[in-house]
N, C-alpha and C positions, 0 to 999 in steps of 0.2 A: 899717725892718723892718715896720711895720704894713703896708705895701702888699705886701710878700712874702709876709707869713702871709696875708692875704687871697686872694693868687694860689693859694696852695698848698691853702687850703681849697675856692676853687672847682674847682680840678684835682682834689681828692681826691673832692667831691661828683660831678663829673662821671663819674669812674671808677666810683664805687659805682652811679650811675643806669644808666651802660652795662653793668655786670655783671648788675644786677636786669633790665634789658631783655634781654640775652642768656640769663640762665637762664630767663626766660618764655618765650623763643622756644624754647629747648631742649625745655621742659616740653610746649609747645604741639606741636612738631614731632614729638616722641618718643610722642605720644599716652598721656602719663601719666595715669592716671585713679585717683580715690581711691575707687572703687566697692568694695565688699565682693566678695570672689571666693571661689569653691570649686573643690578640684581636680578634673582628669579624667585618666585616663592611657589614651593610645593608642598601641598596637603596630604597628609597621611592619616589614618586611622589608628594606626600602628607602626612606626618607623622601626620597631626592633630595637637591635643595639646601636643604631645611629647615634652620633655623639657630635656636640659642636666642635668645630676644627677637623672634622673629618674630610677627606679629600673628594671631590668629584672629578669623576674620569670619563673620558670618552676613548673606546678602545685600548683599555688600560693606560691611557696618557692622562696625567692629572692637569685637568684645565679650570679648577678653582676649588672652591671650599666651601663647607656648610657653616655660616657665620653664627647662625643662632636658630636654637630649636624653641618654639614657643607654643605651650599649650592652652588652646582657646576654649577648651570644655564643651565643644559640640555646639557653638553659635552658629547661627546662619550667616554667611559672608553675603552682604548685600549685593557685591558685584558679581558673583557667580552663582548665588541662589544655593551653594552648597553648606553642607553641615559640615564643619572642620572641627577636628579635636586637636590635630598637632600640624603647625605650620613651620617648615624649615625655609629658612632664609639662606640662599646660596649667592655666592659671588663668582660670576663667571668670566673668564679673560675674554677681552673683546676680541681678540684673534680667532675665536671659533664662533663669532656672534652670525657669520655668515653661512655657517653648516648645519646650525639647528632649525628644524622646521616646526610647523604649529603642530604636527601630529607625532611630535618626538614622544617617547617614552622614559620615565625617570622612576627607577627602583633600586632598592637597596639589596647590596650584595656584599660578597666578602671574599678577600683573598685567600684563598684555600679554605679547608674545612674549619681550622682555627683560628684564620685570620682575621684582621682588624676588619669591620665593615666600612663600607664607603657608599657613594651615591652615584651609580652609572646611569647614562645617558644613550640612548639609542637616537640616532639624528632625525629619523622619519623620512618621508618620501621625497625625493628631490623636485618633484612637480608641484609639492605644496609650498603654500607661501612661507617666509622665514618668522620665527618667533621673535617679538619685539623685546624691548625691555620693560621689567617690571611685571611681568604677566604672571597671574595666578593659575596654578595648574594642578591636576590631579595625580598623585604620584600611585605607583603599585606597591603595596604592601608586601614585606617580606615572607615567607612561610613561617607560620608559627610553631617551630619543632616543640617549644615548650608546652603549648596548648595542646597539641597532639598528643604528647608524652601523658600529660595531666587527664585529658580523656580517655587514653587507652589504658592507664592506671586505672581509673575509676570503673571503666567497664570491665575490666579483669577482676578488679575486687568484687563488683556487683556480681558476676559470674560466678566466682569462688564461694561467695555466700549464698549464692541460689543452690549452688551443688551441695555444698554443706547441710544447707535447711532441707533439702529434698533428696537425701542420700539414699532412703528408703524407697521411696518412690521410683529413683531412676534404677535402683538395683531391680524392683518389681519390673519395670520396663523392660530391661535388659533381659531379665530371666524370660518373660513372655516372648519376646521377640526371638529367644533362642529356642523355645519349645516350638514356636511357630515354623521357624526355620527346619527344625527337626521334623515336625510332622509332615511338612512339605516333603523333605527328603524323602520320607517314608511312603508318602504316596506316589512319588515319582518313580521311587524305586520299584514298588509294588505293581505298578502299572505301566513298565516301559514298553512292553510289547504293545500294549493296547494304544498307548501314545504314538508309538512309532506308526501303527497300522492307521491311525487317525491322521496323523502326517501325511502318510503316503495317499491315503484317499482324498485330503485336501488337495495334493499335488496333482493328483490324477484328474480330480474335479476342475481344477484350474487351468489343466492341458486340454480339457474337453470343452470348458467354457470360452477357451481362445479359439480352438478349432470351430466351435459354433457361430462364434463372432464372426470367424473369417468366412465360413462359408455363407452366413448371412449376408454377409458384405458383399460377397462375390456374386450369389445369386439375386440378391433383393436391391443392391444399392450400386454396384458398379457391372450390373449385368446389361449388355447394348439393348435387350428388348426394353427394359424397364427405362433405360434412358431414352430409347425412341418412343416410348409410349408417353412419356413425361414431355418430350419435345412437341410431339403432334399435339397433346392437350394445350401446351402452351401456344403452338401456332393457332389451333382451333379457338383458344381464347382471344387472341389478337384479332383474329377475323371476325369473330362475334361481336368484338368491342369495336372494330371499325364500322361493321355493316349496322351496329344496333342504332347509331344515331340517323342516318338516312331513311332506315325502316320506320321508326319513330316518327320522323318528319313525314314522311309519306302517310303514315297512318293517321296522324293528326290532320293532316291536310285533306284525306278522303273523308275522316268523320266531318270535317267542317263544311266539305262540299256536300255532304248527305244532309247535313243540318240545313245549309242553304236551300238545297233543292226540296226538301219537306216542307221547308218556309215558303218557298216561291210557287211552288206547283201546284195548281188548283183550287179550289175553294177550301175551307175548314172541313166538310165532309171528306173531299178527297184525300185531303192531309191525314185524317184519321184514318181511312181505309189503307193509305200507305204505311202508317204506322203500325196499323193490325197486319199488315201483310209482314211487315218486317218482324214482329213478335211472333209471328207463325211460322216464319222461316227460322228463327231463332229456337223455336220449340221443335221443329221438324229436324233440326241439327241437332239437338239435344237427343231426341229420340234415336236418330241413326248412330250417334255414338254410343248410346246404351245398347243398341243392338249389335253394333260393332263388338264392344265389350262382352256381351253375353255369347257371341260367336267365339270370340275368342277364348272365353272360359269354356265353352263346350269343346273346342279344339283341344285345350290344353287338359281337360278331364280325358278326352279321348286318348291323347298321347300318353298320359299317365296310366292309363289302362282301366280307368273307373268305369263303373257302368255297363250296362250291357254291350251298347257299341263299342266301348273302349275294350271290353274283353275279347268281343268278337274281332276286333282291327288288331288289338297290340298282343293278346295271348297267343302265342304260336300253336300250342297244343289245341285250343278250341279250333283255330283255323285251318290246322290239319286234320282234325274230325271233321269239320264242315266241308272240307275238298273232298275227302274220302266219300262222305254220305251222298254228295253230287255226282261223283265219279260211279257211284255204285247205282245211283237211280238212272243215270243215262244207260247203263249196262242192262239194267233190271226195271223198266218203267212199270212192269205189272204190279211194283210193291206199292204203289200210290192206291191201289185198288184192293189189294189182297193182303194180308198179314198172316204170317204162319203162326 
């Protein structure tokens, strides 16, 4: 009996030790922490494969866990004014409270390609205020690979159906395109020399146009004479602009003086005679200008060889004939009185 009881005690002790080791192993593997925590609330439109109990990590180090995932059905949160579909309640260890700022990012990622998903935190800018307890934040949804594959499959299926339903039309388009390319090839092959000549002519025209532009720039843009002429015109314009105001002022004063003189000198009859004299002077000046214009016109006609006088003055042949006739009359004055 004593031996049997001793064996039972040993077996029981062994079972207790194994249970304690198993419990410790479970605690170690689950990452159970006895640190004090505080709550944070992160809203998602779709948190992907994130589950309750998933780890919360900063820089790969676990600093908390997801306590609860709650579906709110798109209700408007009165505190934030946002439409919320899914809200994750986080338990964050108090030791990292002083490292998380109010512009921190909360997003769902995974350990490797096929690893479990967890919630990661980017701490934010150090110059920003710290994030308080119980704050409701907007998280970053994970990429929807399943949605992408579904839409890609739908697009591929639609493309295949379109090809199958329009197979004859596509075949006609391909045949027409091939015929068009064949015709273009025939045209290019049959007119290769002409195309080469055309290209050579275009190249020659380009060179000539470039040379023409260069010559025009040298002769009419960068020419020192043109630049001096432009500078002289600019100087003359500046001088006229500078002298215009004093001249206008003097003219106004002279006109005002004439008006005052005509208004103050003599009686009304004398003033009327002065006005008539001024009108006569103006008419005389107009006639003088007209006579000068006529004289200028006559001189221009003479210079251009028009009319009898112009022909006599400008035509060298007539001038030579007249000179020859005068010379002949000087030597033979009897020709005035007798003609053979």
